[in-house]
Every structure is written in structure tokens, then in C-alpha cells.
C-alpha positions in Angstrom: 3.9 5.1 -2.0 5.3 3.8 1.3 4.0 0.6 2.9 4.8 -0.6 6.4 5.1 -4.3 7.0 4.0 -5.0 10.6 3.1 -7.9 12.8 4.0 -9.7 16.0 7.6 -11.2 16.2 8.1 -14.4 14.2 5.1 -14.2 12.0 7.1 -13.9 8.8 7.5 -10.1 8.3 11.2 -10.1 7.5 10.9 -13.2 5.3 8.2 -11.5 3.2 10.3 -8.3 3.1 13.3 -10.4 1.8 11.1 -11.8 -0.9 9.4 -8.7 -2.2 12.5 -6.5 -2.2 14.9 -9.4 -3.0 16.9 -7.9 -0.1 18.4 -9.8 2.8 17.0 -8.3 6.0 18.1 -10.5 9.0 15.5 -13.2 9.6 15.8 -15.4 12.6 13.7 -17.5 15.0 13.7 -15.1 17.9 11.8 -11.8 18.7 13.2 -8.4 17.7 15.7 -9.7 15.1 14.6 -6.6 13.2 15.7 -3.6 15.3 15.7 -0.7 12.8 13.2 -0.6 10.0 14.7 -2.1 6.8 13.7 -0.2 3.7 13.5 -1.5 0.2 12.2 0.0 -3.1 10.3 -2.4 -5.4 9.4 -1.8 -9.0 5.7 -2.1 -9.8 5.4 -4.8 -12.5 3.8 -3.4 -15.6 4.2 -5.2 -18.9 2.7 -2.2 -20.8 6.0 -0.4 -20.3 8.0 -3.2 -22.1 5.6 -3.1 -25.0 5.7 0.6 -25.4 9.5 0.7 -24.8 10.0 -1.7 -27.7 7.5 0.2 -29.9 9.4 3.5 -29.4 12.9 2.0 -29.1 13.2 3.7 -25.7 16.7 3.9 -24.2 15.3 3.5 -20.7 12.3 1.8 -19.0 11.3 3.5 -15.7 8.5 1.7 -13.8 6.6 3.1 -10.9 8.0 2.1 -7.5 6.7 1.3 -4.0 8.8 1.6 -0.9 8.4 -1.2 1.7 9.4 -0.7 5.3 10.0 -3.7 7.5 9.1 -2.4 11.0 10.3 -4.1 14.2 8.0 -6.6 15.9 5.3 -5.4 18.4 4.2 -6.8 21.7 1.6 -5.9 24.3 2.3 -2.6 25.9 4.1 -1.0 23.0 1.9 2.1 23.4 3.4 2.4 26.9 6.9 1.8 25.7 7.1 -2.1 26.0 9.4 -3.9 23.5 10.4 -1.3 20.9 7.3 0.7 21.9 7.1 4.2 20.6 9.9 3.7 18.1 7.7 1.1 16.3 4.6 3.3 16.4 6.5 6.3 15.1 7.7 4.3 12.1 4.1 3.4 11.3 3.0 7.0 11.3 5.3 7.6 8.3 3.7 5.0 5.9 0.7 5.4 3.6 -0.8 1.9 4.3 -0.1 -1.0 6.6 0.6 -4.6 5.5 -0.2 -6.5 8.7 1.3 -10.0 8.5 -0.7 -12.6 10.4 0.5 -16.2 11.1 -2.0 -18.6 9.7 -0.1 -21.9 10.0 1.0 -24.4 12.6 4.8 -25.2 13.0 6.2 -26.4 16.3 9.7 -25.4 15.1 8.8 -21.7 14.9 8.3 -20.1 18.3 5.2 -18.0 18.7 5.6 -15.1 21.1 2.4 -16.0 22.8 2.9 -19.8 22.7 0.1 -20.7 20.3 -1.3 -19.8 16.9 -4.4 -17.6 17.1 -4.5 -14.9 14.3 -7.4 -13.0 15.8 -5.6 -12.7 19.2 -2.5 -11.5 17.3 -4.5 -9.0 15.3 -6.1 -7.7 18.5 -2.7 -7.3 20.2 -1.4 -5.0 17.5 -4.7 -3.2 16.8 -5.2 -2.4 20.4 -1.7 -0.8 20.6 -2.5 1.3 17.6 -5.8 2.3 19.2 -4.2 3.2 22.5 -1.6 5.3 20.8 -4.2 7.2 18.8 -6.4 7.7 21.8 -3.5 9.5 23.5 -3.1 11.8 20.5 -6.8 12.4 20.1 -7.2 13.3 23.8 -4.5 16.0 23.3 -6.2 17.3 20.1 -9.6 17.4 21.8 -8.3 19.3 24.8 -6.8 21.9 22.5 -9.9 22.2 20.3 -12.1 22.7 23.4 -9.9 25.5 24.6 -9.9 27.2 21.2 -13.7 26.8 20.8 -14.3 29.0 23.8 -12.9 31.9 21.9 -13.9 30.9 18.4 -17.0 28.8 17.6 -15.5 27.6 14.3 -13.4 25.1 16.3 -16.6 23.4 17.4 -16.3 21.3 14.3 -12.9 20.0 15.5 -14.4 19.3 18.9 -17.2 17.2 17.5 -14.9 15.4 15.1 -12.4 14.4 17.9 -15.2 13.4 20.2 -16.5 11.1 17.4 -13.1 9.6 16.8 -12.5 9.1 20.5 -15.8 7.3 20.9 -14.9 5.0 18.0 -11.5 4.2 19.4 -12.9 3.5 22.9 -15.2 1.0 21.2 -12.0 -0.7 19.9 -12.8 0.2 16.3 -10.4 1.9 13.9 -10.8 5.6 12.8 -10.9 4.5 9.2 -14.4 2.9 9.8 -15.9 6.4 10.4 -17.8 8.0 7.5 -16.3 11.6 7.5 -18.0 14.6 6.0 -16.1 16.7 3.4 -15.3 19.2 6.1 -14.1 16.5 8.5 -11.9 15.0 5.7 -10.2 18.3 5.3 -9.3 18.4 9.0 -8.1 14.8 8.9 -5.5 15.6 6.2 -3.4 17.2 9.0 -4.1 14.5 11.6 -1.8 11.4 11.4 -3.7 8.6 13.0 -2.4 5.1 12.9 -5.9 3.7 12.8 -6.9 5.8 9.8 -4.5 4.1 7.5 -5.7 1.5 5.0 -4.8 -2.1 6.1 -4.0 -5.3 4.2 -3.9 -8.4 6.3 -1.2 -10.7 4.8 -2.3 -14.2 5.9 1.0 -16.1 5.9 0.5 -19.9 5.3 3.0 -22.7 5.3 4.6 -24.0 2.1 2.9 -27.4 2.1 -0.6 -25.9 2.4 0.1 -23.4 -0.3 1.5 -26.0 -2.7 -1.5 -28.3 -2.0 -3.9 -25.5 -2.7 -5.1 -25.5 1.0 -5.2 -21.7 1.2 -8.5 -21.2 3.0 -8.0 -22.8 6.4 -9.8 -22.0 9.6 -7.3 -19.2 10.5 -7.7 -17.5 7.1 -11.5 -17.7 7.4 -11.3 -16.0 10.8 -9.0 -13.2 9.4 -11.4 -12.7 6.4 -14.4 -12.3 8.8 -12.4 -9.8 10.9 -11.3 -7.8 7.9 -14.9 -7.5 6.5 -15.8 -5.4 9.5 -12.8 -3.2 9.3 -12.7 -2.0 5.7 -9.5 -4.0 5.3 -8.3 -6.4 2.6 -7.0 -9.9 3.0 -4.1 -11.4 0.9 -3.1 -15.0 1.3 0.6 -15.4 0.9 3.4 -17.9 1.6 6.4 -16.1 2.8 8.8 -19.0 2.3 7.6 -19.6 -1.3 7.8 -15.9 -2.1 11.4 -15.9 -0.9 12.2 -18.9 -3.3 10.4 -17.2 -6.2 12.4 -14.0 -5.7 15.6 -15.9 -6.5 14.3 -17.2 -9.8 14.7 -15.7 -13.3 11.6 -14.3 -15.0 11.2 -17.5 -17.1 11.7 -19.8 -14.1 9.3 -17.7 -12.1 6.5 -18.1 -14.7 7.0 -21.9 -14.8 7.1 -22.1 -11.0 3.9 -20.1 -10.6 2.2 -22.1 -13.4 2.9 -25.3 -11.6 1.3 -23.8 -8.5 -1.7 -22.7 -10.5 -1.1 -19.0 -10.1 -0.7 -16.3 -12.7 0.8 -13.7 -10.4 3.3 -13.9 -7.5 2.3 -12.8 -4.0 4.3 -9.5 -4.6 2.3 -8.7 -7.7 -1.0 -9.4 -5.9 0.1 -7.3 -3.0 1.0 -4.4 -5.2 -2.3 -4.7 -7.1 -4.2 -4.8 -3.7 -2.3 -1.8 -2.4 -3.1 0.2 -5.6 -6.8 -0.6 -5.3 -6.9 0.1 -1.5 -5.2 3.5 -2.0 -7.1 4.4 -5.1 -4.0 4.6 -7.3 -3.6 4.4 -11.1 -0.7 4.9 -13.5 -0.4 6.9 -16.7 2.5 6.5 -19.1 4.8 8.7 -21.1 6.8 7.1 -23.9 9.4 8.2 -26.4 12.9 7.6 -27.7 14.6 8.7 -24.4 12.4 6.7 -22.0 9.1 5.0 -21.3 7.9 5.7 -17.8 4.9 5.0 -15.5 3.6 7.8 -13.2 1.5 7.0 -10.2 -1.5 9.2 -9.4 -4.7 8.9 -7.5 -8.0 8.2 -9.2 -9.8 11.4 -10.0 -6.6 13.4 -10.7 -7.0 16.0 -13.5 -4.6 16.4 -16.3 -2.8 19.6 -15.0 -2.1 17.9 -11.6 -0.9 14.7 -13.3 1.4 16.9 -15.4 2.7 18.4 -12.2 4.0 14.9 -11.2 6.6 15.3 -14.0 7.5 18.9 -13.2 5.8 21.8 -11.5 6.3 23.8 -14.7 4.2 21.3 -16.6 1.2 22.1 -14.3 1.8 25.8 -14.1 2.0 26.3 -17.8 -0.4 23.5 -18.8 -2.0 24.0 -22.3 -3.4 20.6 -23.1 -2.7 16.8 -22.9 -2.5 14.6 -26.0 -3.8 11.2 -24.9 -4.4 7.8 -26.5 -5.4 4.7 -24.5 -2.8 2.0 -24.2 -5.0 -0.6 -25.9 -5.7 1.7 -28.9 -2.1 2.6 -29.3 -1.0 -1.1 -29.2 -3.7 -2.0 -31.7 -2.5 0.7 -34.1 1.2 -0.2 -33.7 2.5 3.4 -33.5 1.5 6.9 -32.4 1.6 8.0 -36.1 -1.1 5.4 -37.0 -3.1 6.3 -33.9 -3.1 9.9 -35.0 -4.2 9.0 -38.5 -7.1 7.1 -37.1 -8.2 10.0 -34.9 -7.5 8.0 -31.7 -5.2 10.6 -30.1 -7.4 13.1 -28.2 -6.6 16.6 -27.1 -7.8 17.0 -23.5 -8.0 20.2 -21.4 -7.7 21.2 -17.8 -10.8 19.4 -16.7 -9.9 16.0 -18.1 -9.7 13.2 -15.4 -6.8 10.9 -16.1 -7.4 7.2 -16.6 -5.2 4.2 -15.9 -3.1 3.4 -19.0 -3.4 6.8 -20.6 -0.4 7.3 -22.9 0.2 11.0 -22.6 2.1 13.9 -24.0 1.7 17.2 -22.2 1.9 20.5 -23.9 2.8 23.5 -21.7 4.3 27.0 -21.9 6.0 28.8 -19.1 
């Protein structure tokens, strides 16, 4: 999974990127300090892996990972090449979801590119550029579909779909607010629209507000109202605090978060939100060699889940031997779980569940 961190210059994108990847992307108080997208791979926190790793004396623990891309700041006119323009937009097309960082704090020491703090104006600035860029692409697709439909009526479905998308974009709404039919969804799999990607608004607040529990100010309320009409999620985060937390040991991190009244860091909450937004779950394989989490989409059947490990597993799938994580931990071992009849033999139609501890049987 690849997530793109976007936003206007000086809203905290690179600071958040530093924190969640524990990397050191350049962060400075001037626009465009990020020129090329910085990329960092983050392990998905999953305590179940440690428990199973200890149970099976695994030599290696392999968590699922998320790739974060810190994309250069955007300004008005990017769709026409202003600022970093098309380079920025091209980077966004490559990600699975967008983490849109929005400034929700006052600080006279940090310059705002537009001179004042207004999260809705900032959201509009970026969203309109994404819409303009998609309109240009949809116009080209529509022209092509119209020409093809003159010789083959089956392309009328494409024409109707692109007309629907164009009308939505011209109304300054994202393509992901459209309810697509099954046929239209198939067409959309080959169309990479910026406005069809899931969005999380990361409302960046100042350190003092966060420490004092003031994490629902007027700016955040405005962002929540906006997100409600866009099928988007909102995550309140303090970039500076997350950067501090990233420097702590696991024990220090727990104590620090407890003092703030939080159980999970902003990174953990961001990953959880992304998984939910993208409809992702993890199943687990565990043995003496390694304990590993595998990321799949909800609704994935056993053979396709097996294919995540190796194509041979899917091609020669026989069955999946599965026990739920909770049942396995309660039993203390796979042997005990088998004796109690909790290890199930599932076939090709079984839909995988989050936390399934799985052994695939296959023959090629």
C-alpha cells in the first residue's frame, strides 16, 4: 500500500513524514523545501505477531508494511504547471490513497503561503487543482469514447460514464462521491483519476493545544464538516509531537502517550484509518522460520490470499488450515487448538478474516 502525503507548503507534511518514517526529510520554513518525493517504508504495528512469534519461537518477525510518499507542496495553478505543477500531480497518480495535511493552528512564526490560516480555503486550493487535472483527462477519454461509439454501440457505456464524471467534476465534487454500477467500476479500474482516490484529512494542530486536550477547535470542526460530504476521513494529529515520539524507545513512547491520555500514536491511528478506508485486513502465517502478516482486501477468498505468498500457492490450492488468532492464543499452541477442534479446513470459497492464522496446502 502506498500513501501520498500532500498539502500546501508549510502545513507540516515533511514533519509528519519525518515522524512516521523516522526519516529525516528536509523540513524548513519556506515553500518547496521538498523537491523530489521522499519515500519511506513503515512497519504496520501488530502485537499479534510478537505473541505468535514467541509461541512458535520464530527466527524472524515480518510485519506488513506501508509506503509513505512525501510529495512536494502544491500552489494555485499546479494543473497549469505553476509551482511544481504536473510533477506533483503525476506523483499523486501513483499512490493508493491521499493523506491531505491541513493546517489547523495559529503560529505567527510559521509562514503560510496565503498569509493566513484557513483550512477550507487550503483544501479548496488543492482539491480544485486535482479536479482541473482530472477534467483534462476525462475530456480526452470522453472524446475518444464518442468516436469509438460511432462504430460500436458498446462504447456508449463509456460515454455515459465519462459524461457523469465530467458533470461531477464541473460541480467541484470528487469522482469518488459517485455511486458506480458494477459495469462502471470495471471501467474505472483502468482509469487513474486523482479525485477517485480515498482521502484522509490530517488536521495538524499545535503542540500546546494537543497537550491540553484542545483537539477540536474551529478549524478542525470546519474540516470535519467538509469531509462528511466527501466520503473522506479526518485524523487529528500534532506533527511536532509525532516527531518527538518517533525518537523514543517503545517503553518511553507508551509512558509519553499515557501522559497525553492516548493509547495509540498518530502513526498507529493513521495506519488504522488507512486500512479501514481502503478495506484492508491482515492474515498471519507463523512457524519456526518466521511469523508474518499478509495484507489483503476484505472479501478475498483463500486461493487469492494464498497467491499473495506465491502464485504456485494459488494455482495448486488444495485447502487452507485456519484458526482464529484469539482461539490460538487461548489454546497456547497449534497442537492444543487442533485437539480442541478449533483448526478448520477451508476450501476455495472461504472468505479470509482479519487475524486468521493460516497454513495453506497446495500441490503443483
